[in-house]
Structures are given as C-alpha cells and as structure tokens.
N, C-alpha and C positions, 0 to 999 in steps of 0.2 A: 888416640887423637881426640875422641869425644870427651875423655876426662880432662884433658888439657883445655879444651874449649869451654867446658863447664866451669873449670876453675877460673878462667879468664873472665867469663861473664859474671861469676860470683864476685870476683875481686872488684870489677868495675861497679857492680851494684853496691857493694859495701863501701867503696870510696865515695860514691855519690851520697850514700846515707851519712857518712862521716862529715862530708862537706855541708850537708843540710844541718847537721847538729852544730857545726861551727858557725853557720849563719845565724841560727837561733841564739847561740851564746853571744855572738857579736851584737845582735839586736838587743838582747837583755843588758849587755854591758853599757849600751848607750844611755840607759836609764839611770845609771849610777855615776855621780860625778867623780872624775879621777880614775875610773876603772880603765878607760882607754889609754891612760898614760902609764899604766903598770907594764912590766915586761911581758906578762901574759897578754895584756890588751894590745900592745904593739905587735906582738906575734900574730894574734888573731886578725888584727886590722890589716896586716900585710897579706894575709891569705885571702881574706874575704872582700876587702874594699875594691880591688880591681873588677871583680865579678859584679858587685852591687852597683858600681858606677855605670854598667851597661844599662841599668834600668832607671837612671836618674831623670829620664824624660817624663816619668810618671809624677804628676803633681802631688804634693802632700796636702792633707786635709786637716785643718785645725792643728798644724804643727806635728802631725803624725805622718811619717813617710811610709809609703806602701811598697817601696822598692824591694825590701827583704821578702815581703810576702809574695810578690810576683817572681822574684828570683827562686824562692822555694818551689813555687808552682812549676816553673820551667824545669828545675832539677827533678821534680817528681815525675813530670812527663818524660824526661830523658830516662829516668829509671824504669818506667813502664815500657819505654821503647827498647831498652836493653833486654828486658824480660821477654818481650815479644820477639825480638831478634834471636834470642836464645832458643825459643820454641821453634822458630822457622829453621834455624840451623840444625837443631836436634832432629826435627822431622826429615830434613834433607839427608842427614847422615844415616838414618835407619830405614 
C-alpha cells in the first residue's frame, strides 16, 4: 500500500514538473514569430493556454506578461503541497 501511494505521489510530482516545462516552452515560443502556428506550437498551446488564461487578470508591464510566471509559481506551490502531503501520509502509515 505504501509503495502504491509513493508511486502516485511521485507520478503527480513528475506530471506537475512536466507541465511547468511545457509552460516555459510555451512562453519561449511566444518570442519567435510563427512558432505558435507550427504543429508543435498548436499542441503546446492547447495544453497550456487554458491554464494560463486563469491568470490573465495580471496586468502586463511594458508588453511583458507575467501570467506564465505566476502560473509557474502556483504549480511550484502545488508541487510542494504534494510533497508535504506525501510526508503526512507516510508518517500516518508507519
């Protein structure tokens, strides 16, 4: 049981890390003209855009949007929360 829970927590942490990498790639692709229109760009955009839109209320400064940065911060906090939850569950099981 503990091994299964450990794997689940590990998988969730890794998925959050992968999604953070996708957000960084998406943000970098916005700097290159035409990159978002490629097949890879459209795929990344479909995965990342709905989450980034949650943070559109954050104003841009000088044409630079801070929504991806805040989105990454929220995912990082979620990743720390999963790690803390894993510790609490592990301590409860033993």
